[in-house]
C-alpha positions as CSV (number, residue, x, y, z in Angstrom):
1,M,0.0,-5.6,6.2
2,P,-1.8,-8.6,7.7
3,F,0.0,-11.4,5.7
4,G,3.0,-12.3,3.6
5,K,6.6,-11.2,3.4
6,Y,5.7,-7.7,4.8
7,Q,3.4,-8.9,7.6
8,G,3.2,-6.3,10.4
9,R,4.3,-3.3,8.4
10,L,2.2,-0.3,7.9
11,L,0.7,-0.2,4.4
12,I,2.3,3.1,3.6
13,D,5.7,1.5,4.4
14,L,5.3,-1.3,1.8
15,P,7.8,-1.0,-1.0
16,E,6.4,0.6,-4.1
17,P,7.2,-2.4,-6.4
18,Y,5.2,-4.7,-4.1
19,V,2.2,-2.4,-4.2
20,V,2.5,-2.1,-8.0
21,W,2.6,-5.9,-8.2
22,F,-0.7,-6.0,-6.3
23,A,-2.1,-3.5,-8.8
24,Q,-1.1,-5.8,-11.7
25,Q,-2.4,-9.0,-10.0
26,G,-5.5,-7.5,-8.6
27,F,-6.1,-6.1,-5.2
28,P,-7.9,-8.3,-2.6
29,N,-11.6,-7.7,-1.9
30,G,-12.8,-5.7,1.0
31,K,-11.3,-3.1,3.2
32,L,-7.7,-4.2,2.7
33,G,-8.1,-4.0,-1.1
34,D,-9.5,-0.5,-0.8
35,Q,-6.6,0.6,1.4
36,L,-4.0,-0.9,-1.0
37,R,-5.6,0.9,-3.9
38,T,-5.3,4.1,-2.0
39,I,-1.7,3.4,-1.1
40,Y,-1.0,2.6,-4.7
41,E,-2.3,6.0,-5.9
42,I,-0.4,7.8,-3.1
43,K,2.9,6.0,-4.0
44,V,2.7,6.3,-7.8
45,N,1.8,10.0,-7.5
46,G,4.7,10.7,-5.1
47,L,2.4,11.8,-2.2
48,E,4.0,9.8,0.6
49,Y,4.9,13.1,2.4
50,L,1.2,13.4,3.4
51,F,1.8,10.6,6.0
52,D,4.8,12.2,7.6
53,P,2.8,14.0,10.3
54,L,1.0,10.7,11.2
55,R,4.2,8.7,11.8
């Protein structure tokens, strides 16, 4: 995450409530917004295990 309270964290490591808040407020434009949308879908569908081999 490039800014805010969770600056420096991997997007997949962001707390789910924070990602849900972004979904409610509107994701930023550009690549970061696209990535956060993807993370949101992964988290709300319980697919975090897909990233275990990448960590």
